[in-house]
MIKE-142577 format. One record per residue: residue number from 1; residue in one letter; x, y, z of N, C-alpha, C in turn. Coordinates in steps of 0.02 Angstrom, whole numbers. Layout:
REM residues N
NUM	A	X	Y	Z	X	Y	Z	X	Y	Z
...
REM end
This chain:
REM residues 371
1	M	-1270	-1139	688	-1278	-1092	621	-1217	-1030	636
2	L	-1175	-1030	678	-1123	-975	688	-1071	-1015	645
3	D	-1058	-1091	654	-1006	-1140	629	-1023	-1121	557
4	E	-1088	-1132	528	-1097	-1153	471	-1079	-1093	419
5	I	-1104	-1022	442	-1097	-973	427	-1026	-955	416
6	L	-983	-969	461	-913	-960	462	-880	-1005	415
7	V	-886	-1063	393	-900	-1118	352	-899	-1081	281
8	K	-957	-1041	263	-970	-1014	217	-932	-976	184
9	M	-933	-936	260	-867	-865	229	-813	-880	221
10	V	-786	-935	259	-707	-949	224	-709	-975	167
11	D	-764	-1037	125	-757	-1042	68	-767	-993	16
12	T	-818	-951	28	-827	-889	-1	-752	-837	-22
13	V	-719	-821	38	-654	-795	44	-614	-830	-11
14	E	-619	-882	-4	-549	-934	-35	-575	-942	-96
15	V	-643	-931	-138	-639	-941	-188	-608	-865	-212
16	S	-648	-822	-203	-623	-770	-203	-555	-749	-228
17	K	-522	-773	-185	-434	-766	-164	-408	-815	-218
18	D	-426	-867	-244	-420	-899	-300	-423	-868	-358
19	E	-462	-837	-367	-513	-789	-447	-447	-735	-444
20	I	-450	-714	-393	-391	-639	-396	-319	-671	-408
21	F	-296	-738	-378	-243	-748	-415	-238	-785	-472
22	R	-279	-809	-498	-285	-831	-560	-279	-764	-612
23	I	-324	-711	-585	-318	-625	-618	-268	-613	-637
24	G	-230	-623	-575	-143	-599	-565	-87	-639	-608
25	E	-96	-697	-618	-76	-747	-668	-80	-749	-719
26	Q	-126	-733	-748	-153	-721	-818	-120	-650	-848
27	S	-116	-596	-803	-97	-554	-803	-17	-567	-805
28	R	25	-581	-754	83	-600	-785	100	-620	-856
29	Q	61	-679	-865	95	-713	-927	64	-661	-987
30	E	8	-614	-983	13	-565	-1028	70	-518	-1039
31	F	93	-512	-971	146	-465	-978	206	-473	-1003
32	D	223	-529	-1006	286	-579	-1017	299	-584	-1082
33	S	225	-595	-1124	212	-590	-1195	243	-540	-1216
34	L	195	-478	-1194	200	-434	-1226	254	-390	-1221
35	A	288	-406	-1163	355	-379	-1140	411	-405	-1202
36	E	399	-480	-1223	445	-517	-1265	438	-473	-1351
37	E	358	-459	-1341	359	-424	-1426	352	-354	-1429
38	L	356	-318	-1354	384	-253	-1363	465	-257	-1390
39	K	505	-300	-1328	568	-297	-1362	603	-300	-1434
40	D	553	-362	-1459	548	-365	-1540	533	-313	-1585
41	L	482	-278	-1572	475	-231	-1591	513	-165	-1590
42	K	548	-140	-1553	572	-90	-1523	647	-118	-1582
43	E	682	-185	-1578	737	-185	-1631	704	-196	-1690
44	R	664	-190	-1718	621	-198	-1778	626	-113	-1811
45	V	581	-80	-1772	592	-9	-1760	669	25	-1770
46	L	724	-13	-1729	775	38	-1762	810	11	-1845
47	S	787	-38	-1849	821	-78	-1915	791	-45	-1965
48	I	717	-23	-1956	671	-3	-2012	692	88	-2019
49	I	716	118	-1962	730	175	-1963	794	173	-1979
50	E	835	149	-1985	907	150	-2010	893	143	-2091
51	E	861	94	-2102	843	52	-2171	823	121	-2215
52	G	773	162	-2166	742	222	-2210	791	271	-2202
53	D	836	279	-2165	877	334	-2177	914	330	-2224
54	K	954	275	-2241	986	242	-2299	942	249	-2370
55	L	897	235	-2369	845	228	-2433	838	315	-2433
56	E	820	365	-2405	816	433	-2392	879	468	-2435
57	V	935	436	-2401	992	465	-2448	1011	474	-2527
58	H	995	392	-2546	980	377	-2610	918	411	-2645
59	T	866	422	-2613	827	448	-2629	837	530	-2660
60	K	868	557	-2616	904	626	-2620	942	645	-2675
61	F	992	582	-2682	1027	570	-2749	990	557	-2810
62	A	944	517	-2808	890	515	-2875	860	568	-2875
63	R	830	615	-2841	798	686	-2857	839	723	-2880
64	K	899	720	-2863	958	772	-2875	988	770	-2957
65	R	988	693	-2952	1011	674	-3033	959	706	-3076
66	L	888	690	-3067	819	703	-3096	821	782	-3102
67	S	839	806	-3080	829	887	-3055	885	907	-3131
68	E	951	879	-3125	1006	900	-3165	977	859	-3253
69	V	944	821	-3245	927	789	-3310	861	839	-3338
70	S	830	864	-3290	769	899	-3328	794	976	-3336
71	Q	856	994	-3312	873	1073	-3300	916	1056	-3383
72	H	961	1022	-3397	1000	991	-3465	953	943	-3502
73	F	891	946	-3521	853	894	-3564	893	889	-3608
74	K	918	940	-3665	928	916	-3730	1009	877	-3715
75	S	1034	878	-3660	1095	846	-3668	1118	780	-3651
76	Y	1041	753	-3637	1036	682	-3615	995	638	-3662
77	T	1000	575	-3661	943	530	-3721	898	512	-3691
78	E	848	483	-3723	795	490	-3697	777	422	-3628
79	G	840	385	-3660	831	303	-3609	870	330	-3547
80	E	917	397	-3546	937	410	-3463	902	454	-3446
81	I	838	483	-3483	774	541	-3453	749	495	-3407
82	R	721	426	-3449	682	396	-3425	710	341	-3361
83	E	755	323	-3353	792	291	-3324	803	327	-3251
84	A	831	405	-3243	820	439	-3193	751	452	-3165
85	Y	702	469	-3195	629	450	-3175	609	413	-3146
86	E	627	358	-3178	602	280	-3149	630	279	-3075
87	K	704	276	-3088	746	278	-3032	729	305	-2980
88	A	704	390	-2986	670	426	-2941	603	409	-2897
89	H	583	381	-2950	489	374	-2930	513	300	-2887
90	T	536	255	-2909	554	191	-2880	565	204	-2799
91	L	612	251	-2780	650	245	-2733	617	304	-2671
92	Q	572	335	-2724	512	378	-2668	468	330	-2632
93	M	444	281	-2703	372	253	-2662	415	208	-2616
94	E	477	163	-2631	504	140	-2567	500	166	-2493
95	L	535	226	-2503	525	268	-2449	474	284	-2419
96	T	435	274	-2477	343	288	-2438	326	220	-2398
97	V	316	172	-2421	313	105	-2376	340	100	-2323
98	I	402	112	-2320	464	102	-2265	427	159	-2211
99	R	422	207	-2222	386	272	-2177	326	243	-2139
100	Q	291	226	-2195	225	190	-2178	217	144	-2115
101	K	274	100	-2141	274	38	-2097	318	41	-2043
102	E	350	100	-2034	377	138	-1962	338	162	-1931
103	K	288	200	-1948	222	227	-1915	182	169	-1874
104	Q	193	116	-1910	124	56	-1902	173	26	-1836
105	L	243	22	-1843	273	-14	-1800	278	33	-1720
106	R	281	89	-1727	285	150	-1692	219	126	-1640
107	D	157	156	-1699	114	134	-1645	93	80	-1631
108	R	122	27	-1629	100	-29	-1596	136	-39	-1546
109	R	212	-28	-1540	232	-13	-1490	216	27	-1438
110	D	193	83	-1440	154	133	-1401	114	118	-1371
111	E	62	61	-1405	-3	28	-1396	15	-38	-1348
112	I	79	-60	-1352	103	-113	-1305	124	-89	-1241
113	E	164	-43	-1231	189	6	-1170	124	20	-1152
114	R	74	59	-1173	32	59	-1126	-19	13	-1096
115	R	-19	-46	-1138	-53	-94	-1107	3	-135	-1037
116	L	58	-140	-1058	108	-134	-1006	105	-115	-939
117	I	87	-30	-940	75	-4	-890	7	-22	-846
118	G	-43	-46	-900	-107	-57	-873	-115	-110	-837
119	L	-79	-174	-870	-52	-227	-846	-8	-244	-779
120	T	30	-210	-771	65	-178	-707	23	-165	-654
121	E	-7	-105	-655	-88	-105	-606	-113	-162	-562
122	T	-138	-179	-633	-182	-263	-613	-159	-290	-565
123	I	-79	-310	-581	-44	-371	-547	-23	-339	-480
124	E	-15	-272	-454	9	-230	-395	-82	-252	-372
125	R	-95	-235	-386	-180	-222	-365	-202	-308	-336
126	A	-197	-351	-387	-216	-414	-384	-161	-450	-317
127	D	-100	-421	-308	-52	-454	-258	-90	-410	-193
128	S	-94	-363	-203	-123	-325	-142	-182	-348	-96
129	L	-243	-360	-157	-295	-401	-135	-279	-473	-96
130	V	-235	-510	-129	-227	-587	-99	-199	-566	-43
131	G	-144	-519	-14	-116	-517	54	-173	-501	89
132	Q	-212	-470	68	-276	-429	131	-327	-493	131
133	I	-321	-520	80	-379	-582	91	-349	-645	141
134	S	-293	-647	125	-248	-693	171	-244	-664	247
135	V	-229	-600	260	-251	-596	329	-349	-604	359
136	V	-384	-589	314	-448	-606	330	-450	-681	348
137	L	-429	-742	285	-430	-791	307	-386	-819	389
138	N	-340	-773	406	-319	-801	459	-387	-771	515
139	Y	-389	-716	519	-430	-711	572	-494	-748	565
140	L	-533	-757	513	-594	-810	515	-553	-893	534
141	D	-503	-915	531	-472	-979	540	-481	-974	615
142	S	-436	-922	633	-417	-931	724	-464	-871	759
143	D	-452	-827	747	-507	-785	809	-571	-803	808
144	L	-608	-803	758	-667	-811	739	-687	-887	768
145	R	-640	-933	746	-660	-1007	772	-661	-1023	839
146	A	-609	-984	872	-610	-992	959	-658	-965	976
147	F	-676	-909	958	-741	-877	970	-798	-909	985
148	G	-804	-946	930	-863	-982	910	-869	-1055	958
149	D	-792	-1075	985	-790	-1142	1022	-814	-1096	1082
150	M	-801	-1044	1120	-814	-1023	1189	-879	-1004	1193
151	V	-909	-977	1144	-991	-968	1151	-1040	-1003	1130
152	E	-1005	-1078	1122	-1045	-1125	1099	-1121	-1152	1138
153	D	-1101	-1144	1205	-1145	-1174	1248	-1190	-1101	1274
154	A	-1170	-1034	1243	-1204	-984	1271	-1283	-986	1235
155	K	-1310	-951	1289	-1398	-947	1264	-1404	-883	1226
156	Q	-1373	-844	1202	-1369	-796	1164	-1322	-793	1098
157	K	-1315	-868	1086	-1260	-864	1039	-1266	-858	990
158	Q	-1336	-830	943	-1364	-823	902	-1327	-742	882
159	D	-1358	-700	945	-1341	-648	955	-1264	-621	947
160	Y	-1203	-663	964	-1163	-676	989	-1116	-669	911
161	G	-1155	-723	868	-1125	-734	788	-1124	-661	759
162	L	-1191	-650	778	-1199	-586	694	-1154	-526	752
163	K	-1142	-506	814	-1092	-447	835	-1013	-479	792
164	I	-1009	-531	808	-928	-557	790	-928	-550	698
165	I	-984	-555	670	-977	-551	595	-967	-471	582
166	E	-1007	-441	605	-1002	-380	598	-938	-349	621
167	A	-914	-363	683	-841	-352	709	-802	-371	635
168	Q	-811	-427	616	-755	-466	580	-750	-409	503
169	E	-816	-386	489	-816	-349	431	-775	-273	446
170	D	-801	-252	503	-753	-192	516	-688	-192	532
171	E	-663	-251	541	-596	-255	552	-572	-255	490
172	R	-601	-292	437	-578	-302	369	-561	-244	319
173	K	-615	-184	362	-615	-131	316	-559	-80	347
174	R	-532	-80	425	-504	-54	436	-438	-64	419
175	L	-424	-141	409	-354	-160	392	-346	-138	297
176	S	-409	-148	282	-376	-116	215	-366	-64	201
177	R	-409	-22	269	-386	62	233	-306	77	264
178	E	-314	43	304	-237	45	346	-194	23	290
179	I	-201	-7	272	-145	-32	228	-150	8	138
180	H	-199	15	147	-209	64	58	-179	135	78
181	D	-197	160	144	-178	234	164	-92	239	175
182	G	-75	165	201	-8	178	225	35	143	182
183	P	51	79	184	113	46	152	102	77	65
184	A	35	42	38	22	27	-18	31	122	-55
185	Q	17	167	-11	27	229	-40	117	240	-53
186	M	140	220	8	204	260	6	263	189	-27
187	L	234	149	-51	271	109	-110	251	116	-173
188	A	202	156	-183	179	169	-253	208	250	-236
189	N	224	280	-189	276	337	-203	354	323	-210
190	V	369	287	-187	422	246	-195	440	224	-269
191	M	383	215	-294	405	184	-358	402	241	-412
192	M	365	302	-403	383	369	-425	448	402	-423
193	R	461	419	-360	534	438	-347	585	387	-375
194	S	585	317	-379	629	298	-408	656	312	-478
195	D	600	318	-512	592	355	-581	622	430	-585
196	L	608	472	-541	643	539	-545	697	524	-513
197	I	728	479	-480	798	466	-466	842	454	-540
198	E	810	432	-570	826	414	-633	823	470	-690
199	K	796	500	-677	772	550	-715	825	625	-714
200	I	830	638	-643	875	679	-609	951	678	-615
201	Y	961	609	-602	1055	587	-636	1065	607	-696
202	R	1015	588	-755	1029	584	-830	1021	668	-823
203	E	985	718	-790	971	771	-829	1015	842	-767
204	R	1030	814	-729	1049	863	-678	1122	840	-641
205	S	1123	802	-594	1182	799	-567	1184	746	-506
206	G	1229	691	-497	1255	650	-468	1210	657	-389
207	E	1247	735	-369	1230	761	-297	1144	748	-299
208	E	1126	786	-327	1050	785	-311	1018	717	-314
209	A	1053	657	-372	1010	606	-382	1023	572	-290
210	I	1093	572	-275	1116	526	-193	1059	563	-140
211	L	1048	645	-148	1005	689	-104	924	647	-114
212	E	919	643	-159	836	612	-185	850	521	-153
213	I	900	494	-159	897	419	-154	906	430	-86
214	R	911	459	-37	925	471	34	844	485	68
215	N	832	537	26	744	532	53	707	477	26
216	L	725	431	-30	667	371	-35	691	314	11
217	R	758	307	45	759	272	95	736	283	141
218	K	730	345	163	677	361	228	607	330	214
219	M	588	351	155	506	332	130	505	247	147
220	V	553	225	119	573	149	135	568	116	202
221	R	609	155	246	605	144	304	535	171	359
222	N	493	212	322	431	233	352	391	176	327
223	A	382	166	273	337	84	230	331	29	284
224	L	434	15	306	426	-38	346	400	-25	403
225	Y	403	22	427	382	27	501	298	29	503
226	E	280	59	442	202	43	444	190	-40	425
227	V	216	-57	407	198	-153	396	202	-175	453
228	R	256	-182	488	282	-183	570	238	-170	616
229	R	200	-114	609	141	-92	654	81	-131	640
230	I	58	-142	555	-16	-168	556	12	-244	583
231	I	69	-283	558	78	-346	585	63	-364	660
232	Y	89	-313	698	93	-296	781	26	-295	799
233	D	-18	-244	756	-81	-242	780	-121	-298	775
234	L	-116	-351	732	-146	-396	720	-154	-439	793
235	R	-96	-462	805	-113	-497	875	-31	-479	895
236	P	-26	-470	955	55	-456	988	51	-534	1033
237	M	86	-587	1006	116	-659	1026	109	-648	1095
238	A	166	-597	1125	180	-590	1182	146	-596	1237
239	L	65	-568	1216	21	-552	1261	-8	-627	1301
240	D	-15	-683	1245	-43	-743	1270	31	-775	1326
241	D	89	-768	1304	141	-794	1338	169	-766	1390
242	L	185	-698	1389	204	-652	1445	153	-619	1493
243	G	103	-591	1469	55	-574	1489	56	-494	1485
244	L	20	-456	1522	5	-378	1515	55	-339	1513
245	I	95	-340	1566	139	-290	1592	203	-293	1529
246	P	236	-368	1545	296	-363	1484	269	-352	1411
247	T	228	-356	1395	207	-343	1319	205	-281	1306
248	L	153	-238	1369	157	-162	1360	235	-142	1344
249	K	272	-167	1396	359	-119	1404	372	-125	1340
250	K	386	-211	1304	400	-216	1245	359	-168	1194
251	Y	308	-166	1189	265	-134	1144	277	-64	1146
252	L	272	-20	1198	297	49	1215	354	63	1188
253	D	415	4	1202	483	30	1174	486	27	1095
254	T	443	-5	1072	458	-27	1002	429	24	967
255	I	368	71	985	340	122	976	379	193	991
256	E	418	198	1041	474	238	1043	546	243	1003
257	D	554	191	984	625	178	940	598	200	860
258	Y	537	173	842	517	197	768	481	273	788
259	N	461	306	839	460	367	835	507	402	864
260	N	546	436	824	614	467	862	581	538	909
261	H	526	568	870	511	629	901	480	634	976
262	A	457	572	986	411	549	1063	462	510	1099
263	T	460	539	1165	481	495	1220	439	464	1247
264	I	414	399	1268	369	372	1298	402	331	1359
265	R	358	365	1428	370	331	1479	311	294	1505
266	F	337	247	1549	292	195	1567	301	170	1629
267	I	241	172	1678	240	167	1761	184	107	1779
268	H	222	68	1805	143	20	1842	150	20	1903
269	L	101	14	1939	104	9	1998	46	-41	2023
270	G	65	-89	2066	42	-142	2112	83	-202	2072
271	S	15	-249	2078	65	-333	2058	65	-337	1982
272	E	104	-385	1974	105	-398	1906	57	-482	1880
273	Q	16	-485	1920	-24	-533	1905	-65	-543	1848
274	R	-54	-600	1816	-94	-623	1760	-162	-607	1782
275	L	-181	-547	1715	-285	-561	1717	-310	-596	1675
276	P	-383	-600	1672	-404	-636	1632	-400	-642	1553
277	A	-367	-656	1516	-369	-659	1435	-408	-595	1417
278	K	-463	-621	1403	-505	-561	1379	-493	-469	1406
279	L	-468	-489	1460	-462	-392	1502	-399	-395	1494
280	E	-342	-436	1486	-271	-408	1478	-287	-384	1388
281	V	-323	-419	1329	-324	-395	1277	-367	-343	1296
282	A	-425	-311	1293	-426	-276	1295	-410	-203	1324
283	L	-356	-219	1394	-317	-164	1413	-285	-139	1360
284	F	-241	-186	1332	-165	-191	1293	-208	-148	1230
285	R	-261	-147	1201	-304	-118	1139	-306	-42	1163
286	L	-342	-41	1217	-355	38	1245	-300	72	1257
287	I	-248	33	1283	-167	90	1298	-144	102	1228
288	Q	-156	46	1179	-130	45	1117	-134	97	1073
289	E	-209	105	1066	-260	158	1048	-245	215	1052
290	S	-225	231	1133	-224	318	1151	-153	310	1135
291	V	-91	268	1132	-37	284	1117	-29	309	1054
292	Q	-43	264	1006	-59	264	935	-87	338	915
293	N	-143	371	951	-179	432	924	-117	487	944
294	A	-83	483	1013	-42	522	1031	32	539	975
295	C	48	469	959	103	470	905	78	502	854
296	K	42	490	809	-9	515	749	-38	591	736
297	H	-52	600	790	-109	669	783	-85	725	846
298	S	-52	711	880	-47	753	949	27	782	936
299	A	75	757	886	134	797	877	174	782	946
300	A	176	766	1010	188	761	1066	276	742	1076
301	S	288	760	1107	373	747	1127	397	704	1197
302	E	314	698	1242	336	651	1290	259	633	1294
303	I	264	565	1302	191	517	1319	210	469	1404
304	H	169	490	1436	167	452	1508	123	398	1501
305	V	126	355	1511	79	294	1523	80	261	1598
306	K	23	274	1622	24	245	1696	-21	183	1704
307	L	-5	124	1734	-40	67	1739	-36	52	1811
308	E	-94	62	1846	-120	44	1939	-158	-1	1922
309	I	-133	-77	1944	-192	-138	1954	-211	-146	2037
310	Q	-246	-124	2070	-259	-148	2132	-315	-184	2153
311	R	-356	-205	2196	-394	-265	2215	-456	-252	2185
312	E	-493	-212	2168	-548	-184	2157	-553	-160	2088
313	Q	-506	-130	2061	-512	-83	2014	-454	-71	1962
314	I	-440	-47	1902	-376	-48	1870	-383	7	1840
315	T	-320	55	1831	-331	115	1813	-264	148	1771
316	V	-306	161	1710	-241	179	1665	-261	244	1640
317	V	-181	299	1648	-178	354	1620	-127	374	1580
318	V	-148	395	1506	-107	404	1473	-125	469	1452
319	K	-45	527	1450	-44	601	1446	-10	601	1397
320	D	-11	655	1379	51	700	1337	42	753	1310
321	N	99	782	1291	108	856	1296	89	889	1232
322	G	60	860	1200	65	888	1102	14	938	1110
323	K	-30	950	1037	-60	1008	1029	-128	1008	1045
324	G	-152	932	1074	-221	944	1078	-272	955	1045
325	F	-332	935	1064	-394	956	1032	-448	978	1057
326	N	-499	1002	1018	-577	1027	1043	-625	972	1071
327	I	-629	955	1122	-669	901	1155	-738	924	1123
328	E	-755	969	1118	-834	987	1104	-839	1004	1022
329	E	-789	993	968	-800	969	906	-791	917	882
330	K	-837	900	860	-860	822	845	-842	805	769
331	K	-806	766	784	-774	736	712	-792	681	674
332	E	-820	683	625	-830	638	577	-783	574	591
333	K	-798	500	577	-779	440	581	-697	439	615
334	S	-717	472	687	-675	464	733	-656	384	761
335	F	-652	339	735	-674	256	753	-633	241	809
336	G	-568	280	821	-531	270	873	-563	270	942
337	L	-574	349	942	-616	350	1003	-696	303	1021
338	I	-713	314	971	-789	266	978	-759	210	1002
339	G	-723	171	970	-680	109	985	-680	100	1068
340	M	-631	130	1075	-630	162	1169	-680	142	1203
341	R	-729	191	1177	-777	178	1225	-837	128	1241
342	E	-821	87	1172	-872	30	1176	-836	-15	1208
343	R	-768	-11	1203	-715	-75	1259	-737	-63	1333
344	I	-739	7	1351	-751	42	1410	-817	4	1420
345	E	-887	20	1403	-935	4	1418	-941	-51	1401
346	I	-907	-126	1386	-900	-192	1366	-882	-213	1457
347	L	-833	-161	1477	-798	-181	1527	-833	-162	1603
348	E	-884	-114	1593	-920	-98	1643	-878	-44	1668
349	G	-843	-30	1631	-791	39	1654	-806	101	1657
350	Q	-757	140	1652	-784	228	1631	-712	269	1616
351	I	-732	298	1578	-666	324	1520	-688	418	1516
352	S	-634	443	1542	-639	526	1523	-579	549	1494
353	I	-587	612	1439	-539	624	1421	-550	709	1429
354	D	-482	742	1441	-464	811	1448	-412	830	1397
355	S	-437	891	1348	-380	905	1306	-397	973	1293
356	K	-358	1009	1278	-357	1082	1264	-316	1105	1220
357	L	-326	1147	1174	-297	1161	1110	-218	1182	1140
358	D	-161	1152	1088	-86	1177	1131	-79	1164	1196
359	A	-124	1117	1239	-102	1085	1313	-112	1022	1316
360	G	-97	984	1269	-102	902	1283	-167	875	1295
361	T	-148	811	1308	-221	773	1327	-198	733	1372
362	T	-264	714	1416	-265	659	1461	-324	625	1452
363	I	-303	554	1460	-353	494	1465	-343	465	1507
364	L	-415	461	1552	-404	427	1616	-468	364	1598
365	M	-438	308	1630	-486	236	1608	-487	194	1684
366	K	-549	202	1691	-565	142	1758	-603	98	1729
367	I	-587	26	1778	-610	-45	1750	-610	-72	1828
368	P	-668	-95	1842	-664	-141	1892	-648	-207	1875
369	L	-631	-237	1930	-596	-309	1926	-662	-356	1929
370	N	-693	-337	1958	-751	-382	1965	-808	-387	1913
371	A	-800	-345	1867	-846	-354	1803	-831	-426	1767
REM end
C-alpha cells in the first residue's frame, strides 16, 4: 500500500510539474510576442508624435493666416478667404485625428507594459514552483523509496507509511517556507535594488550608485549562502561516506565561514567509530538545528559544540554566549525545538535547555547507545 501511495504521489506531482512548466512556457511565448509588439508600438508612437508636431506647426501658420484674412477682410478675394478657411479647417481635422491616434497607441503601449509586468511575475513564480517540485520529487524518489524498502517486512508498515507521508508534507512546507522567506525574497529585493541603482546613477551621482552596487553585492552573497545552506540541509553526502565526526567538522567550518560574526569551536571526545546510519543522521540534525538557532536568533559571537561518545551513551553540548531567551515563554510555531524534542524521544534520550536573557543558551542532549 505504501508503494502504491508513493507511485500515485510521484505521478500527481509530476503531472503538476508539467502543468506548471507549460504555464511558464506559454507565459514566455506571450511575453516575447508582447515585447515585439511593444517595441513596434514605441517606434510608431515616436513617429506619430513627430508627425503631429510638424502638423501642429502648419496648423498654427494656417490659423494665423486665417486670422489675418479675417482682420483685413476687404483686402482679400472670396477665393482667398475660402482657401484660408478650408486649409485651416483641414489641418485642424488632420491634427485632431493624429492626436487621437497617438492617444490610442499610448494607451495600448501602457496596457502591454502592465501585462508584461504580470507575465514576468507569473514566469518567476512558475520557475520557483518547478524548482520546489523537483526537490519534492527527489525526496519521493530517494528517501521515501529507501525507507519503504527498509520497513517492507515490518508488522507496522501501514503506520510507518502514514507517518512518513505526514513527515514528507511537513518537509515540503518547511522547504517551501525557507525558499520563500530566504532566497526568493532576497532575489526580489535584488531586482528592486538594481532598478534603484539605475535611477540613482541618472538622478544623483556615480559614487552613490557604486555604494548601492556594493550593498547589492552583499545581498547577492547572502542569497547565495542561503541557497547553499538549503541544498546542504537536504542531505550532506559526506555523512554516508566519511561518517559523523568529519561531516560535523566540515559543516561547522562552513557555517563559521559564512557567519563572520560567530566563532564555532568543536570538541570531540572518545573514539571516531561509525555509528548506525539512522543515529548518525539524527545526531547531525540535532547539532545542526542547535547551531543554526544560535547563528540565527542568539546573535552569539562564540558557539561551543562538544560531542562525547562513550560505551553506553552519547553526550552532546551546544553552548553560545548570545542574547538567550525566556524558557517559560511559549512561542508559537517554534518548529525547530519541537523537532529536536521529537528526535530525542525517538532515540529514547533526554534533552535539557538552559537559557537566560543576555546570558546565552546551553543545550544538553544524552542518547543511550543501546536504544
